[in-house]
Every structure is written in structure tokens, then in C-alpha cells.
N, CA, C, O and CB atoms as a CASP TS submission, in Angstrom:
PFRMAT TS
TARGET T0000
AUTHOR 0000-0000-0000
METHOD Language model
MODEL 1
PARENT N/A
ATOM      1  N   UNK     1     -29.631 141.071 113.457  1.00  0.00           N
ATOM      2  CA  UNK     1     -28.989 142.239 113.850  1.00  0.00           C
ATOM      3  C   UNK     1     -27.471 142.193 113.726  1.00  0.00           C
ATOM      4  O   UNK     1     -26.871 143.254 113.556  1.00  0.00           O
ATOM      5  CB  UNK     1     -29.371 142.534 115.190  1.00  0.00           C
ATOM      6  N   UNK     2     -26.846 141.105 113.794  1.00  0.00           N
ATOM      7  CA  UNK     2     -25.310 140.863 113.656  1.00  0.00           C
ATOM      8  C   UNK     2     -25.065 141.307 112.240  1.00  0.00           C
ATOM      9  O   UNK     2     -23.936 141.737 112.002  1.00  0.00           O
ATOM     10  CB  UNK     2     -24.806 139.238 113.911  1.00  0.00           C
ATOM     11  N   UNK     3     -26.001 141.269 111.196  1.00  0.00           N
ATOM     12  CA  UNK     3     -25.597 141.525 109.909  1.00  0.00           C
ATOM     13  C   UNK     3     -25.394 143.004 109.659  1.00  0.00           C
ATOM     14  O   UNK     3     -24.692 143.448 108.751  1.00  0.00           O
ATOM     15  CB  UNK     3     -26.549 140.964 108.996  1.00  0.00           C
ATOM     16  N   UNK     4     -26.022 143.684 110.479  1.00  0.00           N
ATOM     17  CA  UNK     4     -25.931 145.174 110.456  1.00  0.00           C
ATOM     18  C   UNK     4     -24.642 145.685 110.915  1.00  0.00           C
ATOM     19  O   UNK     4     -24.002 146.560 110.332  1.00  0.00           O
ATOM     20  CB  UNK     4     -26.981 145.786 111.286  1.00  0.00           C
ATOM     21  N   UNK     5     -24.279 145.062 112.045  1.00  0.00           N
ATOM     22  CA  UNK     5     -22.816 145.300 112.643  1.00  0.00           C
ATOM     23  C   UNK     5     -21.681 144.811 111.676  1.00  0.00           C
ATOM     24  O   UNK     5     -20.646 145.463 111.540  1.00  0.00           O
ATOM     25  CB  UNK     5     -22.635 144.480 114.080  1.00  0.00           C
ATOM     26  N   UNK     6     -21.895 143.739 111.068  1.00  0.00           N
ATOM     27  CA  UNK     6     -20.811 143.230 110.081  1.00  0.00           C
ATOM     28  C   UNK     6     -20.755 143.890 108.984  1.00  0.00           C
ATOM     29  O   UNK     6     -19.690 143.931 108.369  1.00  0.00           O
ATOM     30  CB  UNK     6     -20.930 141.923 109.680  1.00  0.00           C
ATOM     31  N   UNK     7     -21.980 144.594 108.474  1.00  0.00           N
ATOM     32  CA  UNK     7     -22.078 145.447 107.259  1.00  0.00           C
ATOM     33  C   UNK     7     -21.256 146.737 107.582  1.00  0.00           C
ATOM     34  O   UNK     7     -20.265 147.054 106.924  1.00  0.00           O
ATOM     35  CB  UNK     7     -23.651 145.798 106.876  1.00  0.00           C
ATOM     36  N   UNK     8     -21.707 147.418 108.579  1.00  0.00           N
ATOM     37  CA  UNK     8     -21.100 148.629 109.177  1.00  0.00           C
ATOM     38  C   UNK     8     -19.597 148.440 109.342  1.00  0.00           C
ATOM     39  O   UNK     8     -18.841 149.311 108.912  1.00  0.00           O
ATOM     40  CB  UNK     8     -21.750 148.954 110.554  1.00  0.00           C
ATOM     41  N   UNK     9     -19.133 147.378 109.928  1.00  0.00           N
ATOM     42  CA  UNK     9     -17.680 147.178 110.035  1.00  0.00           C
ATOM     43  C   UNK     9     -16.828 146.927 108.628  1.00  0.00           C
ATOM     44  O   UNK     9     -15.659 147.270 108.452  1.00  0.00           O
ATOM     45  CB  UNK     9     -17.494 145.955 110.970  1.00  0.00           C
ATOM     46  N   UNK    10     -17.615 146.304 107.745  1.00  0.00           N
ATOM     47  CA  UNK    10     -16.985 146.073 106.319  1.00  0.00           C
ATOM     48  C   UNK    10     -17.051 147.421 105.612  1.00  0.00           C
ATOM     49  O   UNK    10     -16.178 147.680 104.784  1.00  0.00           O
ATOM     50  CB  UNK    10     -17.806 144.900 105.406  1.00  0.00           C
ATOM     51  N   UNK    11     -18.030 148.312 105.877  1.00  0.00           N
ATOM     52  CA  UNK    11     -17.826 149.534 105.085  1.00  0.00           C
ATOM     53  C   UNK    11     -16.893 150.526 105.615  1.00  0.00           C
ATOM     54  O   UNK    11     -16.342 151.344 104.878  1.00  0.00           O
ATOM     55  CB  UNK    11     -19.049 150.187 104.894  1.00  0.00           C
ATOM     56  N   UNK    12     -16.668 150.461 107.114  1.00  0.00           N
ATOM     57  CA  UNK    12     -15.641 151.070 107.739  1.00  0.00           C
ATOM     58  C   UNK    12     -14.343 150.703 107.097  1.00  0.00           C
ATOM     59  O   UNK    12     -13.582 151.551 106.630  1.00  0.00           O
ATOM     60  CB  UNK    12     -15.665 150.757 109.120  1.00  0.00           C
ATOM     61  N   UNK    13     -14.100 149.365 107.084  1.00  0.00           N
ATOM     62  CA  UNK    13     -12.781 148.920 106.609  1.00  0.00           C
ATOM     63  C   UNK    13     -12.576 149.340 105.257  1.00  0.00           C
ATOM     64  O   UNK    13     -11.471 149.794 104.960  1.00  0.00           O
ATOM     65  CB  UNK    13     -12.610 147.457 106.695  1.00  0.00           C
ATOM     66  N   UNK    14     -13.578 149.247 104.297  1.00  0.00           N
ATOM     67  CA  UNK    14     -13.530 149.627 102.929  1.00  0.00           C
ATOM     68  C   UNK    14     -13.243 151.153 102.810  1.00  0.00           C
ATOM     69  O   UNK    14     -12.525 151.589 101.910  1.00  0.00           O
ATOM     70  CB  UNK    14     -14.849 149.244 102.236  1.00  0.00           C
ATOM     71  N   UNK    15     -13.760 151.863 103.641  1.00  0.00           N
ATOM     72  CA  UNK    15     -13.536 153.429 103.500  1.00  0.00           C
ATOM     73  C   UNK    15     -12.203 153.691 104.080  1.00  0.00           C
ATOM     74  O   UNK    15     -11.555 154.609 103.577  1.00  0.00           O
ATOM     75  CB  UNK    15     -14.682 154.364 104.288  1.00  0.00           C
ATOM     76  N   UNK    16     -11.702 153.033 105.049  1.00  0.00           N
ATOM     77  CA  UNK    16     -10.367 153.216 105.484  1.00  0.00           C
ATOM     78  C   UNK    16      -9.103 152.750 104.366  1.00  0.00           C
ATOM     79  O   UNK    16      -8.006 153.286 104.211  1.00  0.00           O
ATOM     80  CB  UNK    16     -10.289 152.382 106.834  1.00  0.00           C
ATOM     81  N   UNK    17      -9.596 151.746 103.772  1.00  0.00           N
ATOM     82  CA  UNK    17      -8.609 151.165 102.533  1.00  0.00           C
ATOM     83  C   UNK    17      -8.653 152.308 101.510  1.00  0.00           C
ATOM     84  O   UNK    17      -7.595 152.768 101.081  1.00  0.00           O
ATOM     85  CB  UNK    17      -9.196 149.597 101.740  1.00  0.00           C
ATOM     86  N   UNK    18      -9.874 152.798 101.094  1.00  0.00           N
ATOM     87  CA  UNK    18      -9.967 153.690 100.050  1.00  0.00           C
ATOM     88  C   UNK    18      -9.302 155.009 100.427  1.00  0.00           C
ATOM     89  O   UNK    18      -8.678 155.566  99.524  1.00  0.00           O
ATOM     90  CB  UNK    18     -11.377 153.869  99.671  1.00  0.00           C
ATOM     91  N   UNK    19      -9.340 155.583 101.604  1.00  0.00           N
ATOM     92  CA  UNK    19      -8.647 156.635 101.933  1.00  0.00           C
ATOM     93  C   UNK    19      -7.202 156.517 102.068  1.00  0.00           C
ATOM     94  O   UNK    19      -6.508 157.511 101.852  1.00  0.00           O
ATOM     95  CB  UNK    19      -9.140 157.074 102.980  1.00  0.00           C
ATOM     96  N   UNK    20      -6.656 155.372 102.414  1.00  0.00           N
ATOM     97  CA  UNK    20      -5.283 155.041 102.272  1.00  0.00           C
ATOM     98  C   UNK    20      -4.679 155.028 100.945  1.00  0.00           C
ATOM     99  O   UNK    20      -3.605 155.587 100.720  1.00  0.00           O
ATOM    100  CB  UNK    20      -5.084 153.849 102.803  1.00  0.00           C
ATOM    101  N   UNK    21      -5.352 154.399 100.061  1.00  0.00           N
ATOM    102  CA  UNK    21      -5.093 154.362  98.604  1.00  0.00           C
ATOM    103  C   UNK    21      -4.969 155.591  98.001  1.00  0.00           C
ATOM    104  O   UNK    21      -3.967 155.982  97.403  1.00  0.00           O
ATOM    105  CB  UNK    21      -6.070 153.692  97.916  1.00  0.00           C
ATOM    106  N   UNK    22      -6.228 156.333  98.198  1.00  0.00           N
ATOM    107  CA  UNK    22      -6.172 157.860  97.697  1.00  0.00           C
ATOM    108  C   UNK    22      -5.060 158.735  98.142  1.00  0.00           C
ATOM    109  O   UNK    22      -4.514 159.542  97.389  1.00  0.00           O
ATOM    110  CB  UNK    22      -7.394 158.593  98.133  1.00  0.00           C
ATOM    111  N   UNK    23      -4.710 158.541  99.494  1.00  0.00           N
ATOM    112  CA  UNK    23      -3.718 159.303 100.068  1.00  0.00           C
ATOM    113  C   UNK    23      -2.431 158.994  99.513  1.00  0.00           C
ATOM    114  O   UNK    23      -1.687 159.942  99.261  1.00  0.00           O
ATOM    115  CB  UNK    23      -3.706 159.151 101.445  1.00  0.00           C
ATOM    116  N   UNK    24      -2.052 157.837  99.285  1.00  0.00           N
ATOM    117  CA  UNK    24      -0.676 157.358  98.706  1.00  0.00           C
ATOM    118  C   UNK    24      -0.700 157.906  97.095  1.00  0.00           C
ATOM    119  O   UNK    24       0.323 158.409  96.630  1.00  0.00           O
ATOM    120  CB  UNK    24      -0.515 155.490  98.814  1.00  0.00           C
ATOM    121  N   UNK    25      -1.720 157.800  96.417  1.00  0.00           N
ATOM    122  CA  UNK    25      -1.758 158.114  95.159  1.00  0.00           C
ATOM    123  C   UNK    25      -1.486 159.513  95.043  1.00  0.00           C
ATOM    124  O   UNK    25      -0.723 159.877  94.147  1.00  0.00           O
ATOM    125  CB  UNK    25      -2.930 157.738  94.588  1.00  0.00           C
ATOM    126  N   UNK    26      -2.053 160.441  95.901  1.00  0.00           N
ATOM    127  CA  UNK    26      -2.016 161.829  95.626  1.00  0.00           C
ATOM    128  C   UNK    26      -0.490 162.077  96.038  1.00  0.00           C
ATOM    129  O   UNK    26       0.095 162.982  95.442  1.00  0.00           O
ATOM    130  CB  UNK    26      -3.192 162.736  96.477  1.00  0.00           C
ATOM    131  N   UNK    27       0.160 161.390  96.951  1.00  0.00           N
ATOM    132  CA  UNK    27       1.562 161.673  97.475  1.00  0.00           C
ATOM    133  C   UNK    27       2.493 161.382  96.340  1.00  0.00           C
ATOM    134  O   UNK    27       3.531 162.041  96.279  1.00  0.00           O
ATOM    135  CB  UNK    27       1.953 160.779  98.777  1.00  0.00           C
ATOM    136  N   UNK    28       2.241 160.466  95.428  1.00  0.00           N
ATOM    137  CA  UNK    28       3.161 160.128  94.376  1.00  0.00           C
ATOM    138  C   UNK    28       3.242 161.040  93.433  1.00  0.00           C
ATOM    139  O   UNK    28       4.251 161.203  92.747  1.00  0.00           O
ATOM    140  CB  UNK    28       2.894 158.986  93.784  1.00  0.00           C
ATOM    141  N   UNK    29       1.901 161.886  93.297  1.00  0.00           N
ATOM    142  CA  UNK    29       1.991 162.817  92.140  1.00  0.00           C
ATOM    143  C   UNK    29       2.532 164.017  92.467  1.00  0.00           C
ATOM    144  O   UNK    29       2.609 164.808  91.527  1.00  0.00           O
ATOM    145  CB  UNK    29       0.763 163.078  91.538  1.00  0.00           C
ATOM    146  N   UNK    30       2.995 164.449  93.695  1.00  0.00           N
ATOM    147  CA  UNK    30       3.712 165.452  94.196  1.00  0.00           C
ATOM    148  C   UNK    30       5.124 165.854  93.431  1.00  0.00           C
ATOM    149  O   UNK    30       5.637 165.060  92.642  1.00  0.00           O
ATOM    150  CB  UNK    30       3.919 165.073  95.552  1.00  0.00           C
ATOM    151  N   UNK    31       5.640 166.975  93.682  1.00  0.00           N
ATOM    152  CA  UNK    31       6.820 167.472  92.995  1.00  0.00           C
ATOM    153  C   UNK    31       8.150 166.735  93.633  1.00  0.00           C
ATOM    154  O   UNK    31       8.055 166.061  94.658  1.00  0.00           O
ATOM    155  CB  UNK    31       6.881 169.122  93.153  1.00  0.00           C
ATOM    156  N   UNK    32       9.092 166.874  93.108  1.00  0.00           N
ATOM    157  CA  UNK    32      10.244 166.161  93.752  1.00  0.00           C
ATOM    158  C   UNK    32      10.729 167.145  94.703  1.00  0.00           C
ATOM    159  O   UNK    32      10.869 168.334  94.415  1.00  0.00           O
ATOM    160  CB  UNK    32      11.400 165.680  92.741  1.00  0.00           C
ATOM    161  N   UNK    33      11.010 166.584  95.961  1.00  0.00           N
ATOM    162  CA  UNK    33      11.674 167.463  97.074  1.00  0.00           C
ATOM    163  C   UNK    33      12.913 168.139  96.837  1.00  0.00           C
ATOM    164  O   UNK    33      13.749 167.572  96.133  1.00  0.00           O
ATOM    165  CB  UNK    33      11.939 166.702  98.207  1.00  0.00           C
ATOM    166  N   UNK    34      13.161 169.291  97.333  1.00  0.00           N
ATOM    167  CA  UNK    34      14.294 169.940  96.976  1.00  0.00           C
ATOM    168  C   UNK    34      14.208 171.103  95.900  1.00  0.00           C
ATOM    169  O   UNK    34      13.181 171.383  95.282  1.00  0.00           O
ATOM    170  CB  UNK    34      15.148 168.953  96.554  1.00  0.00           C
ATOM    171  N   UNK    35      15.279 171.660  95.780  1.00  0.00           N
ATOM    172  CA  UNK    35      15.178 172.802  94.640  1.00  0.00           C
ATOM    173  C   UNK    35      15.776 172.124  93.263  1.00  0.00           C
ATOM    174  O   UNK    35      16.692 171.305  93.184  1.00  0.00           O
ATOM    175  CB  UNK    35      16.164 174.295  95.096  1.00  0.00           C
ATOM    176  N   UNK    36      15.083 172.636  92.325  1.00  0.00           N
ATOM    177  CA  UNK    36      15.465 172.137  90.955  1.00  0.00           C
ATOM    178  C   UNK    36      16.346 173.135  90.296  1.00  0.00           C
ATOM    179  O   UNK    36      15.952 174.294  90.171  1.00  0.00           O
ATOM    180  CB  UNK    36      14.218 171.870  90.055  1.00  0.00           C
ATOM    181  N   UNK    37      17.447 172.783  89.890  1.00  0.00           N
ATOM    182  CA  UNK    37      18.358 173.845  89.063  1.00  0.00           C
ATOM    183  C   UNK    37      18.079 173.666  87.695  1.00  0.00           C
ATOM    184  O   UNK    37      18.662 172.813  87.026  1.00  0.00           O
ATOM    185  CB  UNK    37      19.959 173.685  89.255  1.00  0.00           C
ATOM    186  N   UNK    38      17.194 174.446  87.228  1.00  0.00           N
ATOM    187  CA  UNK    38      16.775 174.567  85.892  1.00  0.00           C
ATOM    188  C   UNK    38      17.945 174.950  84.915  1.00  0.00           C
ATOM    189  O   UNK    38      18.140 174.332  83.869  1.00  0.00           O
ATOM    190  CB  UNK    38      15.675 175.579  85.837  1.00  0.00           C
ATOM    191  N   UNK    39      18.648 175.928  85.298  1.00  0.00           N
ATOM    192  CA  UNK    39      19.764 176.388  84.435  1.00  0.00           C
ATOM    193  C   UNK    39      20.899 175.258  84.250  1.00  0.00           C
ATOM    194  O   UNK    39      21.523 175.076  83.204  1.00  0.00           O
ATOM    195  CB  UNK    39      20.401 177.711  85.084  1.00  0.00           C
ATOM    196  N   UNK    40      21.061 174.527  85.450  1.00  0.00           N
ATOM    197  CA  UNK    40      22.085 173.482  85.258  1.00  0.00           C
ATOM    198  C   UNK    40      21.506 172.407  84.499  1.00  0.00           C
ATOM    199  O   UNK    40      22.352 171.772  83.869  1.00  0.00           O
ATOM    200  CB  UNK    40      22.637 172.952  86.554  1.00  0.00           C
ATOM    201  N   UNK    41      20.312 172.008  84.366  1.00  0.00           N
ATOM    202  CA  UNK    41      19.724 171.037  83.593  1.00  0.00           C
ATOM    203  C   UNK    41      19.773 171.364  82.183  1.00  0.00           C
ATOM    204  O   UNK    41      20.170 170.534  81.365  1.00  0.00           O
ATOM    205  CB  UNK    41      18.417 170.814  84.000  1.00  0.00           C
ATOM    206  N   UNK    42      19.375 172.585  81.834  1.00  0.00           N
ATOM    207  CA  UNK    42      19.201 173.111  80.560  1.00  0.00           C
ATOM    208  C   UNK    42      20.624 173.158  80.068  1.00  0.00           C
ATOM    209  O   UNK    42      20.723 172.912  78.865  1.00  0.00           O
ATOM    210  CB  UNK    42      18.450 174.490  80.543  1.00  0.00           C
ATOM    211  N   UNK    43      21.751 173.413  80.703  1.00  0.00           N
ATOM    212  CA  UNK    43      23.021 173.609  80.171  1.00  0.00           C
ATOM    213  C   UNK    43      23.546 172.050  80.038  1.00  0.00           C
ATOM    214  O   UNK    43      24.372 171.788  79.163  1.00  0.00           O
ATOM    215  CB  UNK    43      23.957 174.627  81.156  1.00  0.00           C
ATOM    216  N   UNK    44      23.205 171.336  80.650  1.00  0.00           N
ATOM    217  CA  UNK    44      23.663 169.719  80.520  1.00  0.00           C
ATOM    218  C   UNK    44      23.043 169.214  79.301  1.00  0.00           C
ATOM    219  O   UNK    44      23.709 168.516  78.537  1.00  0.00           O
ATOM    220  CB  UNK    44      23.148 168.703  81.824  1.00  0.00           C
ATOM    221  N   UNK    45      21.771 169.517  79.039  1.00  0.00           N
ATOM    222  CA  UNK    45      21.126 169.052  77.898  1.00  0.00           C
ATOM    223  C   UNK    45      21.525 169.551  76.665  1.00  0.00           C
ATOM    224  O   UNK    45      21.732 168.802  75.710  1.00  0.00           O
ATOM    225  CB  UNK    45      19.877 169.247  77.996  1.00  0.00           C
ATOM    226  N   UNK    46      21.669 170.940  76.602  1.00  0.00           N
ATOM    227  CA  UNK    46      22.161 171.504  75.507  1.00  0.00           C
ATOM    228  C   UNK    46      23.725 171.164  75.069  1.00  0.00           C
ATOM    229  O   UNK    46      24.086 171.135  73.893  1.00  0.00           O
ATOM    230  CB  UNK    46      21.955 172.880  75.733  1.00  0.00           C
ATOM    231  N   UNK    47      24.632 170.902  76.246  1.00  0.00           N
ATOM    232  CA  UNK    47      25.790 170.339  75.997  1.00  0.00           C
ATOM    233  C   UNK    47      26.023 168.969  75.451  1.00  0.00           C
ATOM    234  O   UNK    47      26.959 168.623  74.730  1.00  0.00           O
ATOM    235  CB  UNK    47      26.340 170.424  76.999  1.00  0.00           C
ATOM    236  N   UNK    48      24.914 168.149  75.954  1.00  0.00           N
ATOM    237  CA  UNK    48      24.811 166.750  75.495  1.00  0.00           C
ATOM    238  C   UNK    48      24.549 166.697  73.979  1.00  0.00           C
ATOM    239  O   UNK    48      25.057 165.819  73.282  1.00  0.00           O
ATOM    240  CB  UNK    48      23.672 166.005  76.265  1.00  0.00           C
ATOM    241  N   UNK    49      23.709 167.697  73.462  1.00  0.00           N
ATOM    242  CA  UNK    49      23.039 167.678  72.128  1.00  0.00           C
ATOM    243  C   UNK    49      23.916 168.418  71.119  1.00  0.00           C
ATOM    244  O   UNK    49      23.709 168.338  69.908  1.00  0.00           O
ATOM    245  CB  UNK    49      21.597 168.343  72.194  1.00  0.00           C
ATOM    246  N   UNK    50      24.930 169.160  71.672  1.00  0.00           N
ATOM    247  CA  UNK    50      25.733 170.011  70.998  1.00  0.00           C
ATOM    248  C   UNK    50      25.210 171.279  70.367  1.00  0.00           C
ATOM    249  O   UNK    50      25.719 171.741  69.346  1.00  0.00           O
ATOM    250  CB  UNK    50      26.287 169.308  70.102  1.00  0.00           C
ATOM    251  N   UNK    51      24.231 171.812  70.961  1.00  0.00           N
ATOM    252  CA  UNK    51      23.333 172.924  70.554  1.00  0.00           C
ATOM    253  C   UNK    51      23.912 174.229  71.194  1.00  0.00           C
ATOM    254  O   UNK    51      24.220 174.166  72.384  1.00  0.00           O
ATOM    255  CB  UNK    51      21.785 172.653  71.035  1.00  0.00           C
ATOM    256  N   UNK    52      24.084 175.364  70.546  1.00  0.00           N
ATOM    257  CA  UNK    52      24.368 176.578  71.116  1.00  0.00           C
ATOM    258  C   UNK    52      23.264 177.330  71.806  1.00  0.00           C
ATOM    259  O   UNK    52      22.257 177.614  71.158  1.00  0.00           O
ATOM    260  CB  UNK    52      24.888 177.342  70.162  1.00  0.00           C
ATOM    261  N   UNK    53      23.371 177.664  73.030  1.00  0.00           N
ATOM    262  CA  UNK    53      22.446 178.328  73.868  1.00  0.00           C
ATOM    263  C   UNK    53      22.232 179.976  73.401  1.00  0.00           C
ATOM    264  O   UNK    53      22.912 180.879  73.889  1.00  0.00           O
ATOM    265  CB  UNK    53      23.022 178.170  75.403  1.00  0.00           C
ATOM    266  N   UNK    54      21.227 180.181  72.429  1.00  0.00           N
ATOM    267  CA  UNK    54      21.142 181.580  72.108  1.00  0.00           C
ATOM    268  C   UNK    54      20.265 182.436  73.302  1.00  0.00           C
ATOM    269  O   UNK    54      19.962 183.616  73.127  1.00  0.00           O
ATOM    270  CB  UNK    54      20.435 181.688  70.608  1.00  0.00           C
ATOM    271  N   UNK    55      19.975 181.837  74.281  1.00  0.00           N
ATOM    272  CA  UNK    55      19.156 182.660  75.211  1.00  0.00           C
ATOM    273  C   UNK    55      19.984 183.201  76.202  1.00  0.00           C
ATOM    274  O   UNK    55      19.452 183.962  77.010  1.00  0.00           O
ATOM    275  CB  UNK    55      18.062 181.913  75.859  1.00  0.00           C
ATOM    276  N   UNK    56      21.279 182.939  76.309  1.00  0.00           N
ATOM    277  CA  UNK    56      22.121 183.595  77.320  1.00  0.00           C
ATOM    278  C   UNK    56      22.274 185.172  77.117  1.00  0.00           C
ATOM    279  O   UNK    56      22.310 185.640  75.979  1.00  0.00           O
ATOM    280  CB  UNK    56      23.524 182.925  77.290  1.00  0.00           C
ATOM    281  N   UNK    57      22.357 185.934  78.193  1.00  0.00           N
ATOM    282  CA  UNK    57      22.555 187.514  78.118  1.00  0.00           C
ATOM    283  C   UNK    57      23.977 187.971  77.987  1.00  0.00           C
ATOM    284  O   UNK    57      24.164 189.166  77.758  1.00  0.00           O
ATOM    285  CB  UNK    57      22.000 188.210  79.403  1.00  0.00           C
ATOM    286  N   UNK    58      24.960 187.193  78.100  1.00  0.00           N
ATOM    287  CA  UNK    58      26.273 187.649  78.095  1.00  0.00           C
ATOM    288  C   UNK    58      27.005 187.294  76.728  1.00  0.00           C
ATOM    289  O   UNK    58      28.178 187.625  76.553  1.00  0.00           O
ATOM    290  CB  UNK    58      26.987 187.057  79.297  1.00  0.00           C
TER
END
């Protein structure tokens, strides 16, 4: 009878560890918090490479 209790406890601990690992893995795959300035990033990349931006409207 004790082996049933031990097996149930082991399965519970294993389930908790699996849930913790999956939750942390999913959290790391999320986006970067805050707003991303795409125009600033693009301008910096083009300036670094010495390329003229032909997509500007002005």
C-alpha cells in the first residue's frame, strides 16, 4: 500500500517540475518588454552600413 502513495507523490512532484519547466520555457520565448522603435533601429543600421534609405517619403 505504501508503494501506491510513494508512486502518487513521485508522479505529483514530476508533474510539478514539468509544469515549472514548461512555464519558464514559454516565458523566455516572449517578446521584449516595452515598445520597439523600428524606425530608429532601421536608421541606425542603414547609417552603420552607409546605405541610402530609398523608402523615406520626404
